Every structure is written in C-alpha cells, then in structure tokens.
VMD Tcl script that draws the C-alpha trace (Angstrom):
set ca {
  {100.51 55.29 153.15}
  {103.09 58.11 153.04}
  {106.65 57.53 154.14}
  {106.33 59.71 157.24}
  {103.19 57.82 158.27}
  {105.04 54.53 157.87}
  {107.84 55.72 160.14}
  {105.32 56.91 162.72}
  {103.47 53.60 162.53}
  {106.69 51.63 163.00}
  {107.64 53.71 166.04}
  {104.16 53.22 167.45}
  {104.38 49.45 167.07}
  {107.80 49.28 168.72}
  {106.64 51.44 171.62}
  {103.44 49.44 172.05}
  {105.36 46.17 172.13}
  {107.84 47.49 174.65}
  {105.20 48.97 176.92}
  {103.01 45.88 176.85}
  {105.85 43.66 177.90}
  {105.56 41.59 174.77}
  {108.95 42.78 173.57}
  {110.55 42.65 170.17}
  {111.80 39.13 170.84}
  {108.26 37.81 171.09}
  {107.29 39.84 168.01}
  {110.15 38.27 166.05}
  {109.08 34.78 167.06}
  {105.48 35.52 166.08}
  {106.26 36.81 162.60}
  {108.89 34.20 161.82}
  {107.09 31.13 163.05}
  {103.45 32.11 163.32}
  {100.80 33.10 160.82}
  {100.89 36.62 159.45}
  {98.02 38.35 157.70}
  {97.62 40.33 154.48}
  {94.39 42.30 154.54}
  {93.24 43.44 151.08}
  {91.22 46.65 151.01}
  {90.05 47.72 147.54}
  {88.51 50.90 148.93}
  {92.01 52.36 149.43}
  {93.45 53.09 146.00}
  {96.83 54.30 144.83}
  {98.22 54.67 141.29}
  {96.67 53.31 138.10}
  {99.04 51.09 136.11}
  {99.89 51.74 132.48}
  {101.72 48.45 132.09}
  {105.14 46.87 131.61}
  {107.71 46.92 128.85}
  {111.32 46.54 127.71}
  {113.78 47.99 125.23}
  {114.60 46.93 121.67}
  {118.15 48.29 121.86}
  {121.30 46.71 120.47}
  {120.56 43.03 119.77}
  {117.52 43.61 117.54}
  {119.91 44.96 114.91}
  {121.26 41.42 114.49}
  {118.27 39.34 115.50}
  {115.95 41.02 113.02}
  {118.38 40.28 110.19}
  {118.50 36.49 110.55}
  {116.61 34.36 108.05}
  {114.37 32.49 110.47}
  {110.91 34.00 110.65}
  {109.52 31.43 113.10}
  {112.41 31.98 115.50}
  {111.87 35.76 115.49}
  {108.14 35.33 116.02}
  {108.85 33.03 118.96}
  {111.13 35.65 120.52}
  {108.43 38.32 120.28}
  {105.79 35.93 121.60}
  {107.98 35.26 124.66}
  {108.01 38.99 125.37}
  {104.76 40.46 124.08}
  {102.49 37.45 123.54}
  {99.89 36.08 125.92}
  {101.88 32.89 126.42}
  {104.91 34.99 127.35}
  {105.21 38.15 129.43}
  {102.33 39.96 127.69}
  {104.29 43.23 127.78}
  {102.35 46.18 126.42}
  {105.13 48.76 126.01}
  {107.75 48.64 123.25}
  {110.77 50.93 123.64}
  {112.26 51.68 120.22}
  {115.85 52.95 120.03}
  {116.17 55.74 117.43}
  {119.75 55.48 116.21}
  {122.16 58.40 115.95}
  {124.30 56.93 113.15}
  {127.01 55.54 115.39}
  {127.64 52.72 112.89}
  {128.80 55.40 110.43}
  {130.71 57.75 112.70}
  {132.13 55.73 115.59}
  {134.19 52.57 115.87}
  {132.79 51.13 119.09}
  {134.34 47.91 120.36}
  {130.88 46.39 120.22}
  {129.50 47.50 116.84}
  {125.92 47.05 118.05}
  {126.38 49.97 120.48}
  {126.25 52.34 117.53}
  {122.81 52.27 115.91}
  {121.94 52.86 112.26}
  {120.29 56.15 111.34}
  {117.56 56.68 108.76}
  {119.04 60.06 107.74}
  {121.12 60.12 104.55}
  {124.29 61.89 105.68}
  {125.31 62.90 102.14}
  {122.28 65.22 102.01}
  {123.92 67.47 104.60}
  {126.46 70.00 103.32}
  {128.91 70.66 106.15}
  {130.14 73.87 104.51}
  {126.69 75.44 104.27}
  {125.55 73.69 107.49}
  {121.89 73.96 106.57}
  {120.24 71.92 109.32}
  {116.78 72.34 107.81}
  {117.50 69.23 105.72}
  {116.62 67.18 108.81}
  {112.99 68.33 108.58}
  {112.47 66.89 105.08}
  {111.38 63.24 104.94}
  {112.93 63.01 101.44}
  {116.37 63.09 103.06}
  {115.73 59.84 104.92}
  {116.14 56.26 103.76}
  {113.54 54.15 105.50}
  {114.90 50.91 104.15}
  {117.59 51.31 106.81}
  {117.29 49.86 110.31}
  {115.10 47.22 108.68}
  {116.06 44.56 111.24}
  {114.72 46.54 114.21}
  {111.64 47.58 112.27}
  {111.00 43.93 111.43}
  {111.04 43.03 115.11}
  {108.69 45.90 115.94}
  {106.21 44.62 113.38}
  {106.36 41.11 114.81}
  {105.82 42.50 118.30}
  {102.81 44.50 117.09}
  {101.30 41.34 115.63}
  {100.85 39.97 119.18}
  {98.15 42.65 119.57}
  {99.19 43.45 123.14}
  {101.20 46.62 122.51}
  {99.34 49.84 123.29}
  {102.30 52.16 123.91}
  {105.57 52.76 122.03}
  {108.33 54.97 123.39}
  {110.85 56.20 120.84}
  {114.04 57.01 122.73}
  {117.42 58.33 121.60}
  {120.75 57.91 123.33}
  {122.41 60.64 121.27}
  {121.53 63.22 118.61}
  {122.62 62.40 115.06}
  {126.38 62.78 114.82}
  {126.07 65.62 112.26}
  {124.48 67.73 115.01}
  {127.13 67.13 117.67}
  {130.14 69.29 118.50}
  {132.70 66.59 117.76}
  {130.85 64.80 114.95}
  {130.45 61.65 117.03}
  {127.69 59.96 118.98}
  {129.52 60.54 122.27}
  {131.32 63.57 123.66}
  {134.95 64.44 122.97}
  {135.44 64.58 126.72}
  {133.48 63.51 129.76}
  {130.44 65.57 130.76}
  {130.48 67.52 127.51}
  {127.20 69.02 126.27}
  {127.69 67.49 122.85}
  {124.53 68.68 121.07}
  {125.11 72.00 119.30}
  {122.70 74.62 120.56}
  {121.90 75.69 117.00}
  {120.74 72.10 116.37}
  {118.08 71.94 119.07}
  {115.28 72.39 116.54}
  {116.94 70.16 113.92}
  {117.28 67.30 116.41}
  {113.65 67.74 117.40}
  {112.57 67.56 113.76}
  {114.84 64.55 113.21}
  {113.00 62.62 115.90}
  {109.57 63.73 114.68}
  {110.15 62.83 111.03}
  {111.30 59.33 111.96}
  {108.52 58.70 114.46}
  {105.80 60.00 112.15}
  {107.01 57.85 109.26}
  {107.01 54.71 111.40}
  {103.64 55.57 112.90}
  {102.04 56.34 109.54}
  {103.49 53.43 107.58}
  {103.74 50.68 110.18}
  {102.24 51.25 113.61}
  {98.89 52.67 112.51}
  {98.40 49.64 110.26}
  {97.98 47.61 113.45}
  {96.31 50.11 115.75}
  {95.60 53.82 115.32}
  {95.17 54.24 119.06}
  {98.64 53.14 120.16}
  {100.07 55.83 122.40}
  {103.28 57.36 121.04}
  {105.86 58.97 123.33}
  {109.12 60.55 122.20}
  {112.05 60.58 124.60}
  {114.94 62.43 122.89}
  {117.34 62.28 125.85}
  {118.56 59.32 127.87}
  {120.46 59.47 131.20}
  {121.72 63.04 130.73}
  {123.71 63.11 133.99}
  {126.24 60.51 132.95}
  {129.63 61.30 131.40}
  {129.01 59.91 127.88}
  {132.37 60.98 126.49}
  {136.12 60.70 126.42}
  {138.42 57.90 125.39}
  {136.46 55.26 127.27}
  {133.13 55.86 125.53}
  {131.62 52.53 124.51}
  {128.21 53.44 123.06}
  {125.97 56.21 121.80}
  {125.26 58.71 124.56}
  {125.04 62.44 125.21}
  {125.52 64.43 128.41}
  {123.38 67.50 129.15}
  {123.86 69.91 132.02}
  {120.59 70.91 133.74}
  {120.27 74.36 132.14}
  {121.11 73.06 128.67}
  {118.66 70.18 128.91}
  {115.83 72.37 130.20}
  {116.37 74.76 127.27}
  {116.48 71.92 124.74}
  {113.22 70.46 126.07}
  {111.61 73.88 125.61}
  {112.60 73.86 121.94}
  {111.55 70.23 121.54}
  {108.15 70.79 123.13}
  {107.38 73.81 120.97}
  {108.50 71.96 117.84}
  {106.40 68.95 118.88}
  {103.25 71.02 119.41}
  {103.67 72.71 116.03}
  {104.29 69.36 114.34}
  {101.23 67.75 115.93}
  {99.09 70.66 114.78}
  {100.37 70.49 111.21}
  {100.22 66.69 110.84}
  {97.18 65.79 112.92}
  {99.29 63.64 115.25}
  {99.14 63.43 119.03}
  {102.71 62.47 119.94}
  {103.79 63.24 123.51}
  {107.10 64.32 125.04}
  {108.69 62.00 127.60}
  {111.29 63.42 130.03}
  {113.88 62.87 131.33}
  {115.04 59.25 131.62}
  {117.09 60.14 134.69}
  {120.02 57.75 135.14}
  {118.70 57.09 138.64}
  {116.66 58.81 141.31}
  {119.12 58.93 144.19}
  {118.78 62.17 146.11}
  {122.10 62.08 148.02}
  {124.24 65.02 146.91}
  {127.50 63.04 147.07}
  {126.15 60.74 144.36}
  {126.21 63.78 142.05}
  {123.18 62.74 140.01}
  {121.78 66.31 140.29}
  {118.19 65.07 139.97}
  {116.71 68.03 141.83}
  {118.84 70.47 139.83}
  {117.37 69.19 136.58}
  {113.84 69.39 137.97}
  {114.42 72.96 139.19}
  {115.52 74.02 135.70}
  {112.62 72.24 133.98}
  {110.14 74.04 136.24}
  {111.23 77.41 134.83}
  {109.58 76.59 131.48}
  {105.93 76.36 130.47}
  {106.23 72.77 129.21}
  {106.78 71.53 132.75}
  {103.15 72.28 133.58}
  {102.02 70.24 130.55}
  {103.81 66.96 131.30}
  {102.07 64.27 133.33}
  {105.00 62.22 134.56}
  {108.76 61.98 135.02}
  {110.71 59.01 133.66}
  {113.46 57.56 135.83}
  {115.77 54.57 135.90}
  {116.30 52.39 138.97}
  {120.06 52.07 138.62}
  {121.94 52.81 141.82}
  {118.85 52.30 143.95}
  {118.55 48.57 143.24}
  {116.47 47.16 146.14}
  {117.18 50.05 148.55}
  {114.19 51.24 150.57}
  {116.23 54.19 151.81}
  {116.80 55.74 148.37}
  {113.18 55.16 147.41}
  {111.95 56.82 150.58}
  {114.07 59.90 149.94}
  {112.91 60.14 146.34}
  {109.25 59.59 147.21}
  {109.44 62.26 149.91}
  {111.06 64.68 147.44}
  {108.37 64.07 144.82}
  {105.53 64.28 147.37}
  {106.83 67.59 148.66}
  {107.94 69.26 145.44}
  {106.07 67.67 142.53}
  {102.98 65.85 143.84}
  {101.17 66.35 140.52}
  {103.63 64.21 138.56}
  {103.45 60.45 138.15}
  {106.64 58.41 138.18}
  {107.45 56.11 135.26}
  {110.32 53.62 135.68}
  {111.64 53.23 132.16}
  {114.84 51.26 132.62}
  {116.55 48.83 134.97}
  {118.86 45.86 134.78}
  {121.31 44.25 137.17}
  {124.67 45.81 136.36}
  {126.80 42.72 136.86}
  {128.76 40.34 134.66}
  {127.51 36.85 133.96}
  {124.08 35.35 133.49}
  {122.65 34.15 136.80}
  {119.66 31.86 136.23}
  {118.99 31.27 139.93}
  {116.01 32.34 142.01}
  {118.03 34.77 144.16}
  {118.79 36.93 141.13}
  {115.17 36.65 140.03}
  {113.80 37.74 143.41}
  {116.29 40.60 143.49}
  {114.70 41.96 140.32}
  {111.27 41.22 141.77}
  {111.99 43.37 144.81}
  {113.08 46.23 142.55}
  {109.79 46.01 140.68}
  {107.67 45.66 143.81}
  {109.35 48.49 145.68}
  {109.20 50.81 142.67}
  {105.48 50.10 142.44}
  {104.69 50.34 146.14}
  {107.15 53.00 147.35}
  {107.36 55.27 144.29}
  {103.81 54.62 143.09}
  {105.31 53.97 139.64}
  {102.60 53.88 136.98}
  {104.61 51.59 134.72}
  {107.83 49.58 134.85}
  {110.29 48.69 132.09}
  {113.29 46.40 131.99}
  {116.32 47.51 129.98}
  {117.07 44.91 127.29}
  {114.26 42.63 126.27}
  {116.78 40.36 124.50}
  {120.54 40.09 125.11}
  {123.30 37.83 123.83}
  {124.76 36.63 127.13}
  {127.69 37.52 129.34}
  {125.92 40.28 131.26}
  {122.89 40.61 133.53}
  {120.95 42.88 131.19}
  {118.41 40.68 129.39}
  {115.02 39.13 129.99}
  {115.50 36.65 127.15}
  {118.92 35.48 125.94}
  {119.66 34.66 122.32}
  {122.40 32.09 121.69}
  {123.81 31.40 118.23}
  {125.77 28.14 118.41}
  {127.36 27.51 115.02}
  {124.31 28.80 113.21}
  {121.82 27.05 115.51}
  {119.66 29.68 117.22}
  {118.29 29.17 120.70}
  {116.39 31.28 123.22}
  {116.77 30.97 126.97}
  {115.46 32.75 130.05}
  {116.45 33.46 133.61}
  {114.30 33.53 136.73}
  {113.88 37.30 136.42}
  {111.95 36.68 133.20}
  {109.42 34.61 135.13}
  {109.44 37.01 138.08}
  {108.49 39.94 135.83}
  {105.69 37.81 134.42}
  {104.16 37.54 137.88}
  {103.36 41.24 137.55}
  {102.94 41.77 133.78}
  {100.77 38.73 133.00}
  {98.25 39.20 135.81}
  {97.69 42.93 135.78}
  {96.71 45.12 132.85}
  {96.59 48.71 131.78}
  {94.00 50.21 134.09}
  {94.77 47.99 137.08}
  {94.76 50.06 140.26}
  {97.10 49.34 143.14}
  {95.11 48.87 146.34}
  {95.94 48.57 150.01}
  {97.56 45.32 151.11}
  {98.07 45.77 154.83}
  {100.57 43.26 156.18}
  {100.55 42.40 159.89}
  {104.36 42.20 159.97}
  {104.64 45.98 159.84}
  {108.37 45.91 160.61}
  {109.06 43.61 157.67}
  {111.06 41.12 159.70}
  {109.86 37.91 158.11}
  {111.01 38.83 154.58}
  {107.59 38.73 152.93}
  {106.56 41.60 150.64}
  {103.37 42.10 148.69}
  {101.54 44.34 146.26}
  {97.86 44.13 145.31}
  {95.91 45.41 142.32}
  {92.22 45.72 141.44}
  {91.89 44.77 137.77}
  {89.43 46.16 135.21}
  {87.69 42.75 134.98}
  {86.84 42.82 138.70}
  {89.52 40.38 139.85}
  {92.19 41.15 142.45}
  {95.85 40.33 141.83}
  {98.14 39.88 144.83}
  {101.88 39.36 144.24}
  {103.83 38.01 147.22}
  {107.60 37.57 147.51}
  {109.12 35.36 150.19}
  {112.82 36.16 150.24}
  {113.61 33.75 153.09}
  {115.10 30.28 152.84}
  {112.25 29.01 155.02}
  {108.58 28.68 154.11}
  {106.08 31.15 155.53}
  {102.41 30.81 156.43}
  {100.13 33.70 155.59}
  {96.46 34.48 155.88}
  {94.84 36.62 153.19}
  {91.64 38.51 153.96}
  {89.58 40.00 151.17}
  {86.35 38.13 150.73}
  {87.03 36.39 147.41}
  {85.95 32.80 146.79}
  {88.13 31.51 143.94}
  {91.91 31.50 143.67}
  {94.28 31.09 140.77}
  {97.77 30.58 142.18}
  {100.90 31.09 140.06}
  {104.25 30.22 141.61}
  {107.92 30.48 140.68}
  {110.74 29.23 142.88}
  {114.04 27.48 142.26}
  {112.34 24.38 140.87}
  {109.19 25.61 139.09}
  {108.25 28.45 136.73}
  {104.71 29.84 136.55}
  {103.25 26.73 138.18}
  {99.47 27.18 138.16}
  {96.89 25.83 140.61}
  {93.23 26.75 140.95}
  {91.13 26.16 144.04}
  {88.54 27.55 146.42}
  {89.76 30.23 148.80}
  {90.34 28.88 152.29}
  {92.07 32.04 153.47}
  {95.33 30.34 154.48}
  {98.33 29.97 152.19}
  {101.83 28.51 152.29}
  {104.76 30.36 150.73}
  {107.78 28.17 149.89}
  {111.18 29.58 150.75}
  {112.75 31.83 148.07}
  {109.62 32.15 145.98}
  {107.28 34.56 144.27}
  {103.56 33.79 144.13}
  {100.76 35.60 142.34}
  {97.20 35.05 143.54}
  {94.33 36.09 141.29}
  {91.12 36.27 143.33}
  {87.67 36.20 141.78}
  {84.17 35.96 143.24}
}
mol new
graphics top color blue
foreach p $ca { graphics top sphere $p radius 0.5 }
foreach p [lrange $ca 0 end-1] q [lrange $ca 1 end] { graphics top cylinder $p $q radius 0.2 }
display resetview
C-alpha cells in the first residue's frame, strides 16, 4: 500500500469511528485489550528479497591474524552458517592504505592496501601503474582474506560487495585517506580512471583466485564510494573516508562505469557497479544530506539508466516512520524503477546494550526499511566489533589472550528475518486490524521459494498481546526472542490464535 493510501485509510478509519459513535476511546480499548487480526494475503506481492548481510570492516584485520583456526571458524559460523544468522551477503572493505599514510588514533580505521606504493613515481605521476596486477602484493590484507575464505566455506554466501571508504592515498589531493579539510573533494580528477582500475584489479584477483574456487555464480558488486555527503576531513578525521560533491561524484561514476564495462568485456567478468551508499535517506533540506541533489546529477548520465537499485544507509532515520514516508514518496514519484538496498546501519551510541529494548529497536529499523521502503536487502554495519560501541552483531573479547565471542539481542533479532527468509522470498500483504498502530505490534510477511510463509511480529509493549492470524496454513514453527529466551522454537498445529509476550519478537513459519 502506498503512503498516500495509508494516510487516506487512516483518515477514513478515524472518521468512521467518530461517525458511528464508537469513538477513538473504544477503539483504543479494543486494540489494547482485545484480539487483533493479521490477515495474510499471498496474492498481493511487493519486493523480492535478495537477503541479509554485514560488513567485514576494521576488526577482521586483527581477528584474521590470530592463531586459532577453530575460533575464527566459529565466528564465521555465527554470522554466515546455518546455525547462526545464515547471512548471504559479505561486504568486503577494500583498503586505501591508511595504515601507511595516516596515523589514526585507532589503527584499525586505516586499512591495508594491496598496491605496492614504491611502484608509483610521484615525479612522473604515471597513474597507469594502478592498472597492472604486477604492481600489487596479494599477500597483504591476508587476515581479512582469511576471514572471507572461512565465510565462503559456510556455503551460504551468494553476493559479495567490495566497498571502499577512500581512494588510495596516492590518488588523493593531500596524500591521505581523508581530506585536508572538511567537505573536500579529495580524489584528484585525473585519477578517476586510475581509482576505477585499482578497484577492478583487486576485485578480479580475489574473484579469480579465491571466490570462484567456492562458487562461480557468486554475484560481485563494486561500491567505490561510501557516504559521500559527510565531511571526511580536517583535524578531527578518525578513519578512511572521502567526500564528493554531487557533480563530482556523478562524473566519477560515469568514468567508473565506462571503465567497468570495458574491463568486463576484456576479462569475461560480470561485475556490477553499486551506488551510492548514501549516508542516510533523510529528505529534509535542513539536514543537508543533499540526497536529491546527488540523484539529479546521476540522472544526467547514461549509467543511471543501467543501474537497478540505489544503496542507502539508515543512519539518521533510525525507527522514524516520518523520514521513511518522505523518502518512499520521493522514490515513488521520481525513481519508481529503482529498488532500494539498505547497505549499512548500526546504533550510533556508546556502550554495548544486551537488553531486549535495544534489540527491538534494531528490529523496527529492519522491519520498517523492508515494509516502508520496500528494501530488497538489508545489511548491518559491523559483523564483528570489539566492544565499547553499539556497532556490532557479534563482539570479540580478548581477555589476557583468552578469546571469547558474545552477542546482543540485536543479533538474535536480525536472525528472525535472515534465518527464516531466503533470496527469492517475496514480501506479501499482512493486513493488520489495528490500522492506527496503537497497540505497538508490527509485522512483515514473506512467501518463500519452498512454499512456506514467514511472518515476523514485533510486540514493543511491556504487556502481552493476543493476535489472530488468518492465512489457511496448518502447521506452525514458532521462533521467539524476548528478554529471557533467544530463538526459542516450538512446533504445533495452527489454531489461528497466538499470544505475544511483552517486549518480544516472534517469527512464525507456516506450512501446509
């Protein structure tokens, strides 16, 4: 249902209640204390899912280097294995050489580059050296590559996105992996082609020598730019990053796309361009994210008609329905052909909250991105973090040489979506009788390739709720996470009526 139709439906319900004498007070009592209904209708279909994933950035540089093979395998199983989240998308961070050029407070925020910097003569400034694989040392970044191989061994990965936070420092104006000042277009214009070739050489080597050994059909996307709106420069820069103004980025993508097409033709590859990892999708002008300005500039080039989707991050929007409605309306009106891919999100707060409230907060972000933006896939930011910040799914703790892995509730919440849908699952209509959303229950339903139906339901209230689910399926597999249980499984015959504990997320898999 479109956003305008939702608003009209809400107004209609309010008017009907008022005119009938029932009143909103009676409606509130009914939805809060009575039985509400979710009606599943597989004949009404929305987007087709491509799956779920997370990023390899930062911590993999250390984790992959430890001498504990079983521990590293366990970490990848927790993320990509069937007993874990069963993620199917691996986001690989292509380093810009920040460990060579920049002294970041956190050394992991500058990634190792495969390019051998001594092969570049700064006096001659012959950037064609970046197109020659002989000028790369692929024994570098071995720790991250080791983790990728272990993830591939789970046999669940069918898509890898190679993303870069910054061009190689030898291509930037200030010779660093962040700008000399805030909002500086740090990539030299004469290096647009060299940076494109840099990405392609690295991706093709890894595909040819590692990825294809596991599966020739894994989809490869290349995302050379990440969050271009942000400042990424000045004295306070803490990590690799590069700002691009809209016109500059649109022009760079034109060069990248042409270089990509030529490369694919010459090497028999089928790599795809992924754009533009927008820092968020807020459409309010005062926020200054300039989303529509970037899109307007992209549309001036031929490549814009060739792309199938736009990649965005959910920062700034968090659980907001308002921002999602504005963005969805913008996309429906201006770019209805394009799918939306959510490629990054984490809770930007200090600490590590293991409670259910934080988990359900992430769950609402996922659910609303899927149901309001029609996102075709969803990716968390860090798959593994080292603690102190709300940015990881799994946390790695090294206590005096003793390694341990831990999770938060958001890990389990993501699993309620990723474990019980698959690539090819189609979101279907889940009509909820509480159309005003007053009782705090949200849901999303999917028709799976195997014929089953997955319904994910979040109850954000302290109190339990009673619901009735209509859909005509006989058997139920119920998976529940709340403050006291994680992925608790029950199987039973479908009686149509279900109880939702307070502050919980429940996945129902229905089969005939």
